[in-house]
Residue frames relative to the residue before (quaternion, step in Angstrom):
aa qw qx qy qz dx dy dz
X 1.0000 0.0000 0.0000 0.0000 0.00 0.00 0.00
X 0.6246 -0.5663 0.3671 0.3930 3.61 -1.16 0.32
X 0.6926 -0.5149 0.3073 0.4010 3.62 -1.24 0.35
X 0.6806 0.5022 -0.2820 0.4528 3.59 1.22 -0.41
X 0.5041 0.6392 -0.4154 0.4060 3.55 1.33 0.09
X 0.0439 -0.8137 0.5793 -0.0173 3.60 -0.85 1.04
X 0.3894 -0.6590 0.5849 0.2682 3.50 -1.18 0.63
X 0.1964 -0.7820 0.5813 0.1095 3.59 -0.78 0.99
X 0.2494 -0.7887 0.5510 0.1103 3.52 -0.45 1.31
X 0.6991 -0.4605 0.3325 0.4345 3.57 -1.32 0.21
X 0.6703 0.5039 -0.3087 0.4489 3.60 1.03 -0.76
X 0.7008 0.4467 -0.2636 0.4898 3.60 1.21 -0.42
X 0.4681 0.7234 -0.4408 0.2514 3.61 1.15 -0.20
X 0.6153 0.5342 -0.3897 0.4292 3.62 1.00 -0.59
X 0.6328 0.5261 -0.3496 0.4479 3.60 1.02 -0.67
X 0.6146 0.5431 -0.3247 0.4709 3.55 1.14 -0.66
X 0.6569 0.5108 -0.3105 0.4594 3.54 0.93 -0.91
X 0.6487 0.5047 -0.3313 0.4634 3.59 1.00 -0.85
X 0.6903 0.4938 -0.3019 0.4341 3.65 0.86 -0.80
X 0.7507 0.3753 -0.2118 0.5007 3.62 1.11 -0.56
X 0.8178 0.2446 -0.1135 0.5084 3.60 0.94 -0.77
X 0.4400 -0.7217 0.4413 0.3014 3.58 1.26 -0.14
X 0.6922 0.4090 -0.2855 0.5216 3.56 1.16 0.54
X 0.0806 0.7895 -0.6057 0.0578 3.55 -1.11 0.60
X 0.4688 -0.6589 0.5092 0.2947 3.58 -1.26 0.13
X 0.4257 0.6998 -0.4726 0.3251 3.59 -0.48 1.20
X 0.7382 -0.4459 0.2979 0.4091 3.56 -1.15 -0.63
X 0.4798 -0.7171 0.4190 0.2828 3.58 1.21 -0.12
X 0.6363 0.4714 -0.3740 0.4827 3.59 0.94 0.79
X 0.3560 -0.7016 0.5724 0.2309 3.53 -1.15 0.68
X 0.0847 -0.8221 0.5622 -0.0320 3.52 -0.69 1.20
X 0.0435 -0.7709 0.6351 0.0229 3.57 -1.07 0.82
X 0.5047 -0.6109 0.5056 0.3413 3.60 -1.22 0.31
X 0.1042 0.7831 -0.5995 0.1285 3.57 -0.73 1.14
X 0.8383 -0.1333 0.0312 0.5278 3.53 -0.69 1.26
X 0.8000 -0.3341 0.0969 0.4888 3.54 0.62 1.33
X 0.8017 0.3296 -0.1536 0.4743 3.61 0.91 -0.85
X 0.5148 -0.5939 0.5103 0.3490 3.55 -1.17 0.54
X 0.0689 -0.8451 0.5293 -0.0309 3.58 -0.55 1.13
X 0.4299 -0.7081 0.4980 0.2564 3.60 -0.91 0.86
X 0.1243 -0.8086 0.5734 0.0444 3.59 -0.76 1.05
X 0.7919 -0.0303 -0.0304 0.6092 3.62 1.24 -0.22
X 0.1998 -0.7673 0.6033 0.0860 3.55 -1.23 0.68
X 0.3593 -0.7385 0.5309 0.2089 3.54 -0.83 0.99
X 0.5569 -0.6602 0.4077 0.2962 3.52 -0.90 1.04
X 0.8475 0.1043 -0.1459 0.4996 3.57 -1.00 1.00
X 0.4245 0.6846 -0.4714 0.3591 3.58 1.20 0.45
X 0.6908 -0.4578 0.3227 0.4573 3.66 -1.14 0.16
X 0.6361 0.5223 -0.3288 0.4631 3.62 1.00 -0.71
X 0.6440 0.5096 -0.3108 0.4784 3.58 1.02 -0.85
X 0.6868 0.4851 -0.2885 0.4580 3.59 0.87 -0.89
X 0.6842 0.4830 -0.2875 0.4646 3.60 1.09 -0.69
X 0.5355 -0.6640 0.3905 0.3462 3.62 1.23 -0.12
X 0.3479 0.7196 -0.5269 0.2890 3.59 1.16 0.42
X 0.2201 -0.7812 0.5757 0.0990 3.56 -1.18 0.56
X 0.5775 -0.5375 0.4637 0.4032 3.54 -1.28 0.36
X 0.7227 0.3789 -0.3056 0.4906 3.55 -0.86 1.03
X 0.5138 0.6254 -0.4221 0.4083 3.59 1.23 -0.31
X 0.2110 -0.7823 0.5772 0.1015 3.55 -1.06 0.86
X 0.3524 -0.7143 0.5594 0.2294 3.58 -0.98 0.82
X 0.2201 -0.7716 0.5871 0.1075 3.53 -0.75 1.16
X 0.7761 -0.0806 0.0507 0.6233 3.56 1.06 -0.81
X 0.1642 -0.7593 0.6243 0.0825 3.55 -1.23 0.59
X 0.8301 -0.0592 -0.0217 0.5540 3.56 -0.67 1.14
X 0.7368 -0.4465 0.2183 0.4585 3.57 0.98 0.91
X 0.6240 0.5338 -0.3303 0.4653 3.59 1.29 -0.10
X 0.4313 -0.6784 0.5329 0.2641 3.58 -0.85 1.00
X 0.1523 -0.8279 0.5364 0.0605 3.58 -0.88 0.92
X 0.3511 0.7255 -0.5135 0.2945 3.58 1.19 0.26
X 0.8547 0.1091 -0.1175 0.4938 3.57 -0.99 0.97
X 0.4241 0.6641 -0.5016 0.3571 3.61 1.20 0.36
X 0.5499 -0.6061 0.4560 0.3499 3.59 -1.16 0.57
X 0.6539 -0.5149 0.3833 0.4005 3.55 -1.26 0.42
X 0.6596 0.5281 -0.3059 0.4387 3.59 0.92 -0.91
X 0.6312 0.5352 -0.3259 0.4571 3.59 1.06 -0.80
X 0.6741 0.4937 -0.2767 0.4746 3.57 0.90 -1.02
X 0.6547 0.5287 -0.3071 0.4444 3.56 0.94 -1.00
X 0.6478 0.5211 -0.3166 0.4567 3.62 0.96 -0.79
X 0.6533 0.5118 -0.3171 0.4589 3.58 1.07 -0.71
X 0.7039 0.4919 -0.2685 0.4365 3.55 0.92 -0.97
X 0.6991 0.4483 -0.2838 0.4793 3.60 1.00 -0.71
X 0.2728 0.7712 -0.5439 0.1869 3.56 -1.12 0.65
X 0.7494 -0.4162 0.2691 0.4390 3.57 -1.28 0.00
X 0.5551 -0.6009 0.4560 0.3505 3.58 -1.05 0.76
X 0.7532 0.3611 -0.2870 0.4690 3.58 -1.08 0.82
X 0.6108 0.5284 -0.3679 0.4609 3.65 1.15 -0.30
X 0.4475 -0.7249 0.4853 0.1969 3.52 -1.22 0.74
X 0.1272 -0.7434 0.6507 0.0886 3.55 -1.14 0.76
X 0.1611 -0.7888 0.5886 0.0738 3.58 -0.66 1.10
X 0.0532 -0.8357 0.5450 -0.0419 3.56 -0.54 1.21
X 0.2097 -0.6989 0.6657 0.1562 3.50 -1.30 0.59
X 0.1297 -0.8402 0.5260 -0.0220 3.51 -0.48 1.35
X 0.2114 -0.7319 0.6348 0.1290 3.53 -1.10 0.82
X 0.0334 -0.8196 0.5718 -0.0153 3.58 -0.63 1.16
X 0.5561 -0.6286 0.4358 0.3251 3.56 -0.92 0.97
X 0.7918 0.3000 -0.2479 0.4708 3.55 -0.95 0.95
X 0.6906 0.4079 -0.2635 0.5360 3.60 1.29 -0.22
X 0.4350 -0.6975 0.5154 0.2421 3.55 -1.03 0.92
X 0.7625 0.3742 -0.1842 0.4947 3.55 0.93 -0.96
X 0.5226 -0.6104 0.4908 0.3369 3.54 -1.19 0.54
X 0.3505 -0.6942 0.5854 0.2292 3.57 -1.30 0.49
X 0.2132 -0.7432 0.6182 0.1418 3.56 -1.01 0.83
X 0.0306 0.8208 -0.5600 0.1084 3.55 -0.47 1.29
X 0.1922 -0.7637 0.6045 0.1202 3.56 -0.99 0.90
X 0.1473 -0.7809 0.6047 0.0529 3.52 -0.91 1.00
X 0.2423 -0.7439 0.6056 0.1454 3.58 -1.10 0.78
X 0.3811 -0.7447 0.4998 0.2244 3.55 -0.39 1.23
X 0.0054 -0.7904 0.6108 -0.0456 3.55 -1.19 0.75
X 0.6123 -0.4883 0.4425 0.4369 3.51 -1.34 0.01
X 0.1062 -0.8006 0.5890 0.0285 3.59 -0.72 1.08
X 0.0973 -0.7727 0.6264 0.0325 3.58 -0.82 1.06
X 0.1475 -0.8041 0.5746 0.0391 3.57 -0.77 1.11
X 0.3917 -0.7119 0.5288 0.2452 3.61 -0.75 1.02
X 0.3855 -0.7267 0.5160 0.2391 3.58 -0.90 0.90
X 0.7122 0.2711 -0.2194 0.6091 3.57 1.31 -0.27
X 0.0837 -0.8604 0.4989 0.0617 3.62 0.30 1.15
X 0.8098 0.0560 -0.0247 0.5835 3.61 1.17 -0.44
X 0.1115 0.7322 -0.6716 0.0191 3.50 -1.28 0.62
X 0.1783 0.7813 -0.5797 0.1475 3.53 -1.13 0.66
X 0.5657 -0.5764 0.4571 0.3726 3.58 -1.27 -0.25
X 0.2609 -0.7602 0.5767 0.1467 3.59 -0.95 0.91
X 0.7558 0.0095 -0.0519 0.6527 3.58 1.33 -0.23
X 0.7853 -0.3596 0.2147 0.4559 3.55 -1.30 0.02
X 0.8330 0.1752 -0.0456 0.5228 3.60 0.92 -0.89
X 0.6391 0.4957 -0.3366 0.4822 3.63 1.24 0.17
X 0.2301 -0.7792 0.5744 0.0993 3.57 -0.74 1.10
X 0.1806 -0.7571 0.6189 0.1051 3.56 -1.32 0.47
X 0.0073 0.7865 -0.6169 0.0285 3.56 -0.91 0.97
X 0.2041 -0.7779 0.5872 0.0919 3.57 -0.82 1.04
X 0.0487 -0.7693 0.6367 0.0226 3.57 -0.95 0.94
X 0.2423 -0.8205 0.5088 0.0958 3.60 -0.55 1.16
X 0.8003 -0.0462 0.0443 0.5961 3.60 1.11 -0.56
X 0.4384 -0.6905 0.5156 0.2552 3.58 -1.18 0.61
X 0.1709 0.7786 -0.5742 0.1870 3.54 0.53 1.23
X 0.7822 -0.3474 0.2360 0.4603 3.57 -1.38 0.01
X 0.8536 0.1561 -0.1513 0.4735 3.56 -1.08 0.91
X 0.2990 0.7712 -0.5133 0.2286 3.57 1.20 0.37
X 0.6514 0.5178 -0.3091 0.4605 3.60 0.93 -0.87
X 0.6723 0.4907 -0.2872 0.4741 3.56 0.87 -0.98
X 0.6700 0.5013 -0.3164 0.4468 3.62 0.91 -0.76
X 0.6361 0.5038 -0.3361 0.4781 3.59 1.03 -0.65
X 0.6542 0.4977 -0.3160 0.4737 3.58 0.98 -0.83
X 0.6495 0.5101 -0.3261 0.4600 3.59 0.98 -0.78
X 0.6180 0.5421 -0.3360 0.4597 3.59 1.08 -0.77
X 0.6725 0.5014 -0.2878 0.4621 3.52 0.93 -0.90
X 0.6288 0.5248 -0.3174 0.4779 3.57 1.04 -0.82
X 0.6633 0.5191 -0.3071 0.4430 3.56 0.90 -0.94
X 0.6734 0.4839 -0.2984 0.4725 3.62 0.95 -0.85
X 0.6415 0.5425 -0.3208 0.4373 3.59 1.08 -0.70
X 0.5447 0.6278 -0.3994 0.3867 3.61 1.20 -0.40
X 0.8126 0.2289 -0.0885 0.5287 3.58 1.03 -0.80
X 0.7514 0.3226 -0.2083 0.5366 3.62 1.23 0.07
X 0.3588 -0.6865 0.5849 0.2405 3.52 -1.23 0.57
X 0.1057 -0.8618 0.4960 0.0050 3.51 0.13 1.39
X 0.1604 -0.7854 0.5930 0.0768 3.59 -0.88 0.98
X 0.8202 0.0477 -0.0178 0.5697 3.58 1.13 -0.43
X 0.1736 -0.7793 0.5940 0.0989 3.57 -1.20 0.45
X 0.2564 -0.7181 0.6293 0.1505 3.54 -1.19 0.78
X 0.1132 -0.7781 0.6155 0.0547 3.56 -0.73 1.09
X 0.1913 -0.8271 0.5251 0.0600 3.57 -0.42 1.25
X 0.0192 -0.8027 0.5929 -0.0609 3.58 -0.48 1.30
X 0.3389 0.7502 -0.5120 0.2454 3.64 1.18 0.31
X 0.8280 0.1694 -0.1602 0.5099 3.56 -0.89 0.99
X 0.5251 0.6295 -0.4205 0.3887 3.61 1.21 0.11
X 0.2441 -0.8252 0.5000 0.0971 3.56 -0.40 1.29
X 0.6671 -0.5298 0.2994 0.4297 3.59 1.22 0.19
X 0.0310 -0.7930 0.6083 0.0142 3.59 -1.18 -0.57
X 0.8413 -0.1311 0.1275 0.5087 3.54 -0.83 -1.07
X 0.4793 -0.6889 0.4649 0.2822 3.59 -0.81 1.04
X 0.6660 0.5093 -0.3304 0.4336 3.62 0.85 -0.85
X 0.6134 0.5312 -0.3749 0.4482 3.63 1.08 -0.43
X 0.5880 0.5458 -0.3681 0.4698 3.55 1.18 -0.51
X 0.6334 0.5104 -0.3163 0.4881 3.54 1.10 -0.76
X 0.6566 0.5263 -0.3034 0.4470 3.60 0.92 -0.92
X 0.6698 0.4842 -0.3040 0.4739 3.57 0.90 -0.89
X 0.6366 0.5153 -0.3388 0.4631 3.63 0.93 -0.78
X 0.6391 0.5672 -0.3105 0.4165 3.56 1.08 -0.83
X 0.5345 0.6120 -0.4096 0.4148 3.59 1.19 -0.35
X 0.8063 0.3096 -0.0991 0.4941 3.55 1.03 -0.88
X 0.7596 0.2787 -0.2060 0.5503 3.63 1.16 -0.30
X 0.6416 -0.6055 0.3197 0.3457 3.62 -1.05 0.79
X 0.6484 -0.4964 0.4240 0.3916 3.49 -1.41 0.22
X 0.7976 0.3264 -0.2354 0.4493 3.60 -1.10 0.74
X 0.5396 0.6152 -0.4126 0.4001 3.59 1.25 0.09
X 0.4879 -0.6615 0.4951 0.2815 3.55 -1.07 0.84
X 0.2008 -0.7847 0.5773 0.1032 3.61 -0.77 1.02
X 0.7815 -0.1718 0.1575 0.5787 3.59 0.75 -1.03
X 0.1618 -0.7634 0.6130 0.1235 3.55 -1.20 0.44
X 0.2173 -0.7537 0.6062 0.1310 3.51 -1.19 0.64
X 0.1419 -0.7981 0.5811 0.0718 3.58 -1.08 0.72
X 0.2104 -0.7860 0.5736 0.0947 3.56 -1.00 0.87
X 0.7175 -0.4251 0.3221 0.4480 3.56 -1.29 -0.25
X 0.7620 0.1978 -0.1586 0.5959 3.57 1.16 -0.44
X 0.6525 -0.5677 0.3328 0.3757 3.65 -1.06 0.69
X 0.6394 0.5517 -0.3527 0.4030 3.61 0.96 -0.70
X 0.6383 0.5130 -0.3319 0.4683 3.58 1.26 -0.25
X 0.5069 0.6401 -0.4250 0.3907 3.59 1.27 -0.20
X 0.0417 0.8087 -0.5841 0.0556 3.55 -0.98 0.83
X 0.2428 -0.7433 0.6095 0.1309 3.54 -1.16 0.81
X 0.1804 -0.7662 0.6091 0.0971 3.56 -1.00 0.86
X 0.0211 -0.8091 0.5863 -0.0331 3.58 -0.57 1.17
X 0.5958 -0.5452 0.4457 0.3861 3.54 -1.28 0.43
X 0.2826 -0.8273 0.4785 0.0822 3.55 -0.84 1.05
X 0.7680 0.3120 -0.1779 0.5302 3.60 1.14 -0.44
X 0.6526 -0.4882 0.3839 0.4340 3.57 -1.29 0.20
X 0.5277 -0.6569 0.4383 0.3129 3.57 -1.00 0.87
X 0.4568 -0.7051 0.4727 0.2660 3.53 -1.02 0.83
X 0.7939 -0.1027 0.0933 0.5920 3.65 0.86 -0.88
X 0.1002 -0.8450 0.5235 0.0430 3.60 -0.04 1.26
X 0.6910 0.5145 -0.2637 0.4340 3.56 1.23 -0.43
X 0.5433 0.6456 -0.4138 0.3418 3.62 1.11 -0.45
X 0.4740 -0.6419 0.5211 0.3029 3.57 -1.09 0.76
X 0.0784 -0.8266 0.5566 -0.0273 3.52 -0.90 0.99
X 0.0503 -0.7599 0.6474 0.0297 3.57 -1.02 0.91
X 0.1724 -0.7801 0.5976 0.0676 3.58 -0.88 1.02
X 0.1961 -0.7914 0.5705 0.0986 3.56 -0.73 1.09
X 0.0559 0.7928 -0.6047 0.0508 3.58 -0.87 0.95
X 0.1045 -0.7712 0.6189 0.1063 3.58 -1.27 0.20
X 0.7773 -0.3679 0.2434 0.4486 3.56 -1.30 -0.18
X 0.7139 0.4067 -0.2714 0.5013 3.64 1.22 -0.23
X 0.4479 0.6326 -0.4678 0.4246 3.54 1.27 0.49
X 0.1123 0.8374 -0.5197 0.1270 3.62 -0.25 1.15
X 0.8257 0.2980 -0.1870 0.4410 3.49 -1.48 0.09
X 0.8443 0.0512 0.0015 0.5333 3.62 -0.65 -1.19
X 0.5986 0.5525 -0.3720 0.4449 3.63 1.08 -0.50
X 0.6469 0.5058 -0.3065 0.4814 3.55 1.08 -0.76
X 0.6111 0.5460 -0.3408 0.4608 3.56 1.07 -0.75
X 0.7015 0.4774 -0.2835 0.4468 3.58 0.72 -1.06
X 0.6926 0.4774 -0.2871 0.4581 3.56 0.80 -1.02
X 0.6505 0.5083 -0.3141 0.4689 3.61 1.03 -0.70
X 0.6494 0.5064 -0.3134 0.4729 3.58 0.95 -0.85
X 0.6672 0.4893 -0.3116 0.4671 3.61 0.86 -0.91
X 0.6379 0.5258 -0.3294 0.4562 3.59 0.97 -0.78
X 0.6732 0.4872 -0.2957 0.4712 3.58 0.91 -0.94
């Protein structure tokens, strides 16, 4: 198989579900390693972390009695994810407090919107954020644009793909199809034998081919984000 093919073990399946469906079983917070400790950088609304009162910037000192300083992201992620209804006991370091906080989280099904925000940045310029190419990403972007057009005369749109690591290939095609006509080649894949080669073209009538469009990317925009930004640029 190619270098990008991975075996997904049972312990990694929640990560796979999150990348493809935007849902997983866990505490509902995005965590990165920062200065030794796993640190919360975002919390999903109404998730176990939100309900327990955790905040952005909180650091995990220990989880279920295990010290987590200098642990890898994968190790911490495996500890935090688990079956709904199970308990995660955490010792939290919060800025401005001398003492640690002892917090119990009840894992649950967490659903993350792939379009967490859309709005107007000026009178005629819209902004839409896409965090991952999960199911219905294309439809959600189109619906956001339609909703904004109900009350605004939009001349341009900013599509924010910064930090978006990709996801489903067909959603990259669907999102491109909002802005480019039906029947246009978006991306092609090639295998070891010709019968595995495949072209992906836009399948429906374009929603808005004339609108001015800016796509924002950064060093963490990968995979489907690169496809969309490249197609739009071309």
